[in-house]
C-alpha positions, 0 to 999 in steps of 0.5 A: 537646593543642590539638586535645584542648582544642578537642574540649572535653576540657580536663580531660585537658589540665589533667591532663597539665599538672598532671602536668608541673608536679608533675614540675618541667617548665618547658618544653613544645613543642606544635603551633600548627596543627590539623585546620582551622587552616588549612583554606585560606589565611587560613581558621582554626577559632576553636574550634581556635585557642581550644584552642591558647590554652587550652594556652598559658594553662595552661602560663603559669599553671603557670610553664611556657614553650612552644615552638610549631611553626607548621607540619609537614612531615608530614600525620598525622591530616589536618593540613595539610602542604607538599602542601596549601600547594602546592595552594592556591598553584597554585589561587590568583592566579599559580598557573599556574606551568609549572615545577611539579615536583609534589613537595616541591621546589615547597614550598621553591622557588616564591615563591607557596607561600612567600608563603602560608606567610609569611601563615600565620605572620604571622596566628598571631603577630599573633593576640590570645590569648583568655585574656590579650589579648596577641598571640603575638608579644609573649607572654613565655610563648612560648620559641620558634617552630619555623617548621616541624616537621622540614623535609626535602627528601629526595633533593634535588639541589644546586639543590633543597637550595639552595632548601630552605636559602633557604626556611629563611633567608627564613622564619626571618628573616621570623618573627624580624621579627615577634617582639616578646618575644625568643622564639627562632626555630627551624628544627625540624631533626632533626639530619641531615647531608648528604653535603656537610656530612658531608665536614667532619665525617668522616675522609677516604674514609669515606662515611656517606651511602652506601646500606648504609654501616655504623657508623663514627666521626667525626673532628670539628674545629669552628671558632667561628662568629659569637657568639650567645646563648640567650634566658634566661628530640593529645596533640601535646605534648613535655614537657621540662626546661630551664635558662636559658642565657645567652651560650654558645659564646664564651670571649672570646678567639675560640678554638674552644670545642670539642675536636678529634677528637670521636668520634660515631656516623655519622648513618645510611646514609640521612641524606644523602638526608634533605635537611637540612643541620643545620650550614648551617641552624643557622648562619642568622642568625635561627636562635636554636639548633641543634635535633635530634630524637634518642633519645640519640646524638650529644648531645656532638657537637650540643652542641659543633657548636652551641657552635662557632657560638656558639649553644645546643643544644635536643633538641626530641624524644627518647625510644624507642618501645614498639613496638620497645623495652622499658621498661628501655631507655626508662628508660636513654635518659631517664637518659642524656639528662637526665644529660647535660643536668644536666652541661651546666648544671654545666659551663656548656655549651650543651645547654640543654633536653631535651624528651621525646616525648611527655607523656600520660595513660592515656586518651590513645591511644598511637599511636606508642608514645612516650607517657610517663604524666606523671600518675603521681606520682614516688616520690622515688627517684633514680638519681644523674643528677649523678654518671653512671657513668664511661665504659667503659675505653679497653681495653674501649670497642671491645667490646660485651657481650651484655648491652650489645648487648641493652640498647640495640639495638631488634630485631636480626635473627639474625646481624645488629646492623643494623636497617632500616626495610625490615623495616617494609615487610615486616610486612604479609606477615609476613616480618620477624622480630625478635629481642627482648631478652625477651618484648615489654614486658620486659627478660628476658635470653632472646631471643624471636623473633617476627614484626614483624606481631605487634608493631607497624608504622609508622603510614602518615603516617611514610612518605616518600610520592610527594610527599615523594620524587618518582619521579625521586629514588626511589633516594635517598629509599628509602635514607633510609627503608629504611637508618636505622641503629639500631646501638649507638654506641661505648661512651661511656656505661656502659649496663649500669651505667645499667640497674642504676640505673634498674631500680627507678624509673619514667621520671617519677622520672628526669624529676623528679630532673633537674628538681630538679637543674636548678632548684637 
C-alpha cells in the first residue's frame, strides 16, 4: 500500500481503506520500508515516505490503527533485506571484520550491522509525518511496531541462535525506548518452535523437528510468566479485526492460566530448522505480545502459551493461498479464525487480533494468491460466528472422513496425506502432480489430478537462498524448506459443518460479521 501511494495511485489506496472501513476493520498492518527506503544507510526516498504517511493518515481518518513492520527478513521486489544491511556494514567504517560468515548469522551477530539497523529504526520513529505533524513515535494511530517481519535464523547452531535472540532482545528494547505513544513493540514472529523449545511442549521421545517427522500431538503444560498487559486502545497490507485488550494472563492468584495436556498439531518437520524460538522471543521484556503467521492451526495453543506469559496473542497474518486452495477452503479458514477471536473476547481470553493477508482490490496483482477483494460490499449474510458448531465427538475425533480430508488438505498426492514444498521445486520439470478436491478454484467432490506447473509455483523470493541458509547448514535448511507439514490437524473443529455454513456467503461477509460482533 505505501508503495502504491508513492507511485501516485492514491485512489487504489483509498478504495482499499474504504472497503476495510465498510467491513468494520479496526486494525491494519503494512510495511514501513520500501524499494528505496532505505536505499543506503540514512538514505530514504521522500516520495516513498510520503506514501507511508498517506496510508497511515488514511487509516487514522477512518478510525483504524496500524501495525508497522520496520524491516523484512525477505527481499521481495528488491526491498532491502538482511544481506543489504550486512553489505552496508562491511563497506562502512569498521567493516573489515575477519569473522564474517557470509550468511544470515552476520546480520544478527555483528555489532556494526546491528547499529546500522538501530539507526534505521530511530530515523523512522523520529520522523515527523507529512499530514499530521506528529512523529511516528508519538502517534497514537500506531498500534504496534514489528522490529522486523518474520525474523529467522534457518539451521543455526546454538551459538548463532543465541545471537539471534540477543539481537531481538536488544532491538526490541531499543525500539521500546523510542516509543512515546504506548504502542506495542512486536517481534514479527511466525510461531516456530526450535527443538529446545519443543522439548518443553511435546511428549517425551517424540521429535517433531526431525526430518520427515509425521503428525503428532503435543502435551503442553505452561506455567505463568511475568505479568503483562496489552495496550488498549504493494498491496503490502494486512487487514484485520480486533478488540481492545486489557491486562491478560493474570488471575490475581499466581496460578497457571492455561489448562494442562493441551493438544495441538506439531509445528512441522522443518520447524526446528527455521531458527525461531517463539517461546523465548515472546518472553522478552520489551515484546508486548506473542505473534504468529498462521492459517488456522494452533490458535488455542498460542493463546494459552501467551496467557501463561501474561501477554496477549496476535495472529498477524492468516489465510490460504488460491494457488493451492479453493474458495470454500479459504472461507472455512476465515470462519474458524474469526470465530475463535469472537469467542476469545466473550471469554476474556488473550487472543486479541486477527489480521488476514492481504487486503486488495481487483486491479491489484495477486502474486501470492492470498488477496481478499475488500472493495466488494458485504451482503449482510452471516454464519453464526458466535455459535460455532461443536467439535466432533470424542469417538469420532480420530477418524477423518473423505469430505473432511478434502476440506482442508491443499493437494495431497495420491496415496499420501502429506504435502511438502519439495513438490514446488519439481514444478519446473513438470514432474509434480496434485490431487485437487475438484477443478481448480472450485470445491467439487471429484478429485482432479493435474501437474503443479499447470497451477502455480512459489515465487522466487519465498525461498531459503544461499545467504539465508549457508552451505554449512544446507541439510537443516532444506528440511525447513522441503518438509513443511500441511496435514489436517486433529479434529478440534467440525470442518464439514463450517463448510456448509460458509457455502452461501463471501469472505467479506465473514469479516463483516466478526467485526460487528467484536464491536458490540
